[in-house]
C-alpha positions as CSV (number, residue, x, y, z in Angstrom):
1,X,15.1,6.7,-18.7
2,X,13.3,5.8,-15.4
3,X,11.4,2.6,-15.8
4,X,8.1,2.5,-13.8
5,X,6.3,-0.8,-13.8
6,X,2.9,-0.5,-12.2
7,X,0.6,-3.0,-10.5
8,X,-2.9,-1.6,-10.6
9,X,-5.6,-2.7,-8.1
10,X,-9.0,-1.9,-9.4
11,X,-10.7,-2.7,-12.8
12,X,-13.7,-0.4,-12.3
13,X,-14.3,2.9,-14.0
14,X,-11.3,4.7,-12.4
15,X,-8.9,1.7,-12.9
16,X,-10.0,1.4,-16.6
17,X,-9.5,5.1,-17.1
18,X,-6.0,4.9,-15.6
19,X,-5.1,2.0,-17.9
20,X,-6.4,3.9,-20.9
21,X,-4.5,7.1,-19.8
22,X,-1.2,5.3,-19.4
23,X,-1.6,3.6,-22.8
24,X,-2.5,7.0,-24.5
25,X,0.2,9.1,-22.8
26,X,3.2,6.9,-22.0
27,X,5.1,7.9,-25.1
28,X,4.6,11.6,-24.3
29,X,5.7,11.1,-20.7
30,X,8.9,9.3,-22.0
31,X,9.7,12.2,-24.2
32,X,8.8,14.9,-21.8
33,X,9.8,13.5,-18.4
34,X,12.2,10.6,-19.2
35,X,9.8,8.3,-17.3
36,X,8.5,5.0,-18.8
37,X,5.2,4.2,-17.0
38,X,3.7,0.8,-17.9
39,X,1.0,-1.2,-16.3
40,X,2.4,-4.7,-15.8
41,X,-0.6,-6.3,-14.0
42,X,-4.2,-5.5,-13.1
43,X,-5.9,-7.0,-10.0
44,X,-9.7,-7.0,-9.8
45,X,-12.0,-8.2,-7.0
46,X,-11.6,-11.9,-7.8
47,X,-8.9,-12.1,-10.6
48,X,-5.9,-10.6,-12.1
49,X,-4.6,-10.1,-15.7
50,X,-1.7,-8.8,-17.7
51,X,-2.6,-6.0,-20.1
52,X,-1.8,-6.2,-23.7
53,X,-1.3,-2.8,-25.5
54,X,-3.1,-1.0,-22.8
55,X,-6.2,-3.2,-22.9
56,X,-7.4,-6.3,-21.0
57,X,-8.1,-9.1,-23.6
58,X,-11.3,-11.1,-23.2
59,X,-10.6,-14.2,-21.2
60,X,-7.3,-13.0,-19.9
61,X,-8.2,-13.1,-16.2
62,X,-6.8,-15.7,-13.9
63,X,-7.4,-16.3,-10.1
64,X,-5.8,-13.8,-7.7
65,X,-2.4,-14.8,-6.3
66,X,-0.4,-13.3,-3.5
67,X,0.2,-9.6,-4.0
68,X,3.7,-9.6,-2.7
69,X,4.6,-12.3,-5.3
70,X,3.0,-10.3,-8.1
71,X,4.9,-7.1,-7.1
72,X,8.2,-9.1,-7.1
73,X,7.4,-10.9,-10.4
74,X,6.7,-7.6,-12.2
75,X,9.5,-5.7,-10.4
76,X,6.8,-3.1,-9.6
77,X,7.9,0.4,-8.7
78,X,4.4,1.7,-8.0
79,X,1.3,0.1,-6.6
80,X,-1.7,2.1,-7.8
81,X,-5.0,1.6,-5.9
82,X,-8.3,2.5,-7.5
83,X,-10.8,0.4,-5.5
84,X,-14.0,1.7,-3.9
85,X,-13.8,3.6,-0.6
86,X,-16.2,1.3,1.1
87,X,-16.3,-0.5,4.4
88,X,-16.5,-3.8,2.5
89,X,-13.3,-3.1,0.6
90,X,-11.4,-1.7,3.6
91,X,-9.7,-4.8,5.0
92,X,-8.2,-5.8,1.7
93,X,-7.4,-2.3,0.6
94,X,-5.5,-1.5,3.9
95,X,-3.6,-4.8,3.8
96,X,-2.5,-4.4,0.2
97,X,-1.1,-0.9,0.9
98,X,1.0,-2.3,3.7
99,X,2.1,-5.2,1.5
100,X,3.2,-2.9,-1.2
101,X,5.2,-0.8,1.3
102,X,6.8,-3.8,2.9
103,X,8.0,-4.8,-0.6
104,X,9.6,-1.4,-1.0
105,X,7.0,-0.3,-3.6
106,X,5.7,3.3,-3.8
107,X,1.9,3.8,-3.5
108,X,-0.6,6.1,-5.3
109,X,-4.1,5.6,-4.0
110,X,-7.5,7.1,-4.6
111,X,-9.1,4.9,-1.9
112,X,-10.0,7.0,1.2
113,X,-11.0,4.4,3.8
114,X,-7.5,3.1,4.7
115,X,-6.2,6.7,5.0
116,X,-9.0,7.5,7.4
117,X,-8.5,4.5,9.6
118,X,-4.7,4.0,9.5
119,X,-3.1,7.3,8.6
120,X,-0.2,7.2,11.0
121,X,0.4,3.5,10.5
122,X,0.8,4.0,6.7
123,X,3.0,7.0,7.2
124,X,5.3,5.1,9.5
125,X,5.4,2.0,7.2
126,X,6.2,4.2,4.2
127,X,8.9,6.1,6.1
128,X,10.5,2.9,7.4
129,X,10.5,1.5,3.8
130,X,11.8,4.7,2.2
131,X,8.7,4.8,0.0
132,X,6.2,7.6,-1.0
133,X,2.5,7.5,-0.5
134,X,0.6,9.9,-2.8
135,X,-3.1,10.5,-2.3
136,X,-4.2,13.2,-4.8
137,X,-6.9,10.9,-6.1
138,X,-8.4,10.8,-2.5
139,X,-8.3,14.6,-1.9
140,X,-10.1,15.9,-4.9
141,X,-9.3,13.9,-8.1
142,X,-7.9,16.2,-10.7
143,X,-8.0,19.2,-8.3
144,X,-4.4,19.5,-7.0
145,X,-5.3,20.6,-3.5
146,X,-3.3,17.7,-2.0
147,X,-0.1,18.8,-3.7
148,X,-0.5,22.3,-2.2
149,X,-1.2,21.0,1.2
150,X,1.6,18.4,1.1
151,X,4.5,20.5,-0.2
152,X,3.7,23.6,-2.2
153,X,2.5,25.7,0.8
154,X,5.3,24.6,3.2
155,X,6.4,27.6,5.2
156,X,3.1,29.6,4.5
157,X,1.7,28.7,7.9
158,X,-1.7,27.8,6.7
159,X,-4.2,28.8,9.3
160,X,-7.4,27.3,7.8
161,X,-8.6,25.5,4.7
162,X,-12.1,25.5,3.3
163,X,-13.8,24.7,0.1
164,X,-16.3,22.7,-2.0
165,X,-14.3,19.6,-2.8
166,X,-17.4,17.6,-3.8
167,X,-18.6,18.3,-7.3
168,X,-21.9,16.4,-6.9
169,X,-23.0,18.6,-4.0
170,X,-22.4,21.8,-6.0
171,X,-24.1,20.5,-9.1
172,X,-27.2,19.4,-7.1
173,X,-27.5,22.6,-5.1
174,X,-27.5,24.6,-8.4
175,X,-30.2,22.4,-9.8
176,X,-32.3,22.9,-6.6
177,X,-31.9,26.7,-7.0
178,X,-33.2,26.3,-10.6
179,X,-36.4,24.8,-9.1
180,X,-35.6,21.1,-9.9
181,X,-36.6,18.6,-7.1
182,X,-33.9,16.7,-5.3
183,X,-34.5,13.3,-6.9
184,X,-34.4,14.8,-10.4
185,X,-31.2,16.7,-9.6
186,X,-29.5,13.6,-8.3
187,X,-30.6,11.6,-11.4
188,X,-29.2,14.3,-13.7
189,X,-25.9,14.2,-11.9
190,X,-25.8,10.4,-12.3
191,X,-26.6,10.6,-16.0
192,X,-23.7,12.9,-16.5
193,X,-21.3,10.7,-14.6
194,X,-20.9,13.2,-11.8
195,X,-22.6,11.4,-9.0
196,X,-22.1,7.8,-7.8
197,X,-24.8,5.3,-8.0
198,X,-25.2,5.8,-4.2
199,X,-24.8,9.6,-3.6
200,X,-25.3,9.4,0.2
201,X,-21.7,10.4,1.1
202,X,-21.9,13.3,-1.3
203,X,-25.1,14.8,0.0
204,X,-24.5,14.1,3.7
205,X,-21.2,16.0,3.6
206,X,-19.2,12.9,4.5
207,X,-17.1,13.0,1.3
208,X,-16.3,16.7,1.6
209,X,-15.4,16.2,5.3
210,X,-13.2,13.2,4.4
211,X,-11.2,15.3,1.9
212,X,-10.7,18.1,4.4
213,X,-9.5,15.6,7.0
214,X,-6.9,14.3,4.6
215,X,-5.8,17.8,3.7
216,X,-5.5,18.6,7.4
217,X,-3.3,15.5,7.7
218,X,-1.1,16.7,5.0
219,X,-1.0,20.3,6.3
220,X,-0.7,19.9,10.0
221,X,0.1,16.2,10.7
222,X,-3.4,16.0,12.1
223,X,-4.5,12.8,13.6
224,X,-6.9,12.0,10.7
225,X,-8.8,9.1,12.3
226,X,-9.7,11.0,15.5
227,X,-10.8,14.3,13.9
228,X,-14.3,15.3,14.9
229,X,-16.8,15.8,12.0
230,X,-20.1,17.7,11.9
231,X,-22.1,18.2,8.7
232,X,-25.4,19.7,7.6
233,X,-26.8,17.4,4.9
234,X,-28.5,18.3,1.6
235,X,-32.1,17.2,1.8
236,X,-35.4,18.0,0.1
237,X,-35.8,20.9,2.6
238,X,-32.6,22.4,1.3
239,X,-34.3,23.4,-2.0
240,X,-36.1,26.3,-0.4
241,X,-32.8,27.6,1.0
242,X,-31.1,27.3,-2.4
243,X,-33.9,29.2,-4.1
244,X,-33.9,31.9,-1.4
245,X,-30.1,32.4,-1.9
246,X,-30.5,32.6,-5.7
247,X,-33.2,35.3,-5.2
248,X,-30.7,37.4,-3.3
249,X,-28.0,36.9,-6.1
250,X,-26.1,34.3,-4.1
251,X,-25.5,30.6,-4.4
252,X,-25.9,28.0,-1.8
253,X,-22.8,25.9,-1.3
254,X,-21.8,22.9,0.8
255,X,-18.6,24.3,2.4
256,X,-16.2,22.1,4.3
257,X,-13.9,23.9,6.8
258,X,-10.9,22.9,8.8
259,X,-9.4,25.6,11.0
260,X,-7.7,23.3,13.4
261,X,-6.1,19.8,13.4
262,X,-8.9,18.6,15.6
263,X,-12.2,19.0,13.7
264,X,-13.9,19.5,10.3
265,X,-17.4,20.9,9.7
266,X,-19.5,21.0,6.6
267,X,-22.0,23.9,6.4
268,X,-24.6,25.0,3.9
269,X,-23.5,28.6,3.2
270,X,-24.9,31.3,0.8
271,X,-21.9,32.6,-1.1
272,X,-21.6,35.6,-3.4
273,X,-21.9,34.5,-7.0
274,X,-18.6,36.2,-7.8
275,X,-16.6,34.5,-5.0
276,X,-14.3,31.5,-5.5
277,X,-16.9,29.1,-4.1
278,X,-20.1,30.8,-5.3
279,X,-18.7,31.1,-8.8
280,X,-18.2,27.4,-9.3
281,X,-20.0,25.9,-12.3
282,X,-21.4,22.4,-12.7
283,X,-19.3,19.8,-11.0
284,X,-16.2,22.0,-10.6
285,X,-14.5,22.1,-7.2
286,X,-12.5,24.7,-5.2
287,X,-10.4,24.8,-2.1
288,X,-9.0,27.9,-0.4
289,X,-6.0,27.9,1.9
290,X,-5.9,30.9,4.3
291,X,-2.2,31.6,4.6
292,X,-1.8,34.5,7.0
293,X,0.7,37.0,5.5
294,X,0.5,35.3,2.1
295,X,-3.3,35.8,2.0
296,X,-5.9,33.4,0.6
297,X,-4.8,31.0,-2.1
298,X,-7.5,29.2,-4.1
299,X,-7.2,26.2,-6.4
300,X,-10.3,25.6,-8.6
301,X,-11.4,23.1,-11.3
302,X,-10.7,19.4,-11.3
303,X,-14.1,18.1,-12.3
304,X,-15.4,14.9,-10.7
305,X,-15.2,11.9,-13.1
306,X,-13.3,8.6,-13.4
307,X,-11.0,10.3,-15.9
308,X,-10.2,13.1,-13.3
309,X,-9.4,10.5,-10.7
310,X,-7.2,8.6,-13.2
311,X,-5.4,11.8,-14.0
312,X,-4.6,12.3,-10.3
313,X,-3.3,8.8,-10.0
314,X,-1.2,9.3,-13.1
315,X,0.3,12.5,-11.7
316,X,1.1,10.7,-8.5
317,X,2.7,7.8,-10.4
318,X,5.0,10.3,-12.2
319,X,5.7,12.0,-8.9
320,X,7.1,8.8,-7.3
321,X,9.7,8.8,-10.0
322,X,10.5,12.5,-10.3
323,X,9.8,13.6,-6.7
324,X,9.9,10.5,-4.5
325,X,9.7,12.1,-1.0
326,X,9.0,9.4,1.5
327,X,5.9,9.0,3.6
328,X,2.6,10.9,3.3
329,X,4.2,14.3,3.9
């Protein structure tokens, strides 16, 4: 039996969903994979706590202490990071990833900003430490596009990757095509838990571009921080374009494309309703890898939700025990 003590950073919706998931499935994972995953400590913005039976008892929080000491105290095997991908959170998030690697602890993260700013530094630190860094939660939540890019498609000589990796954008565009105004479409996505409280990154194309940049890093060792980005945003004026596409039997999609390691673009494109991207429903996502002689390979599904992101983090946690390849690639 492989023991996997976890220190979890993040007690928001994704962190809580991860904690619940481990509590609900750890017995199954022990029986199926021979891996005993257990969350030994949870660190929030200002405090930390030790879970009891998969929950955080009321009043159990104490002030934050040094992360390195916490990792050593709990003999952590994996540091799971589920904190917001915001500029405010970036300094601490980046520092904690490096601290975990310096302590010889594997990393599974859903936080994008440190990956965008310090991709090669993290890869070098992980390689030097002999640790894995897994980022499925940052490349599409439950959609396993990151696994295909990192390892499954090795040797397929992927020429380009494109897709709709942001479920909010797809949901909103379909509501616009139905004649619903943009503010109402956004509110509907938020009520269903699809959209963030601030959907700016989803509608601007920034989130989709970020996910394609990370996939390009996994595929081609692209210099993720320096990749150029261009994006056409979803605005109130997009509603007419969405309705026009629907009248022609097509569906407007926010399609992110990387066909080189240097740049990513996000375009509004009318797709055939029967195509992999046009056929998406609700908040589903899809990514297509163009693999030369092997043809186009598409992965689809992985709805956007805290539970979906938690599933990705759980999958990556198991991977550090069962497939602990070092570094990001």
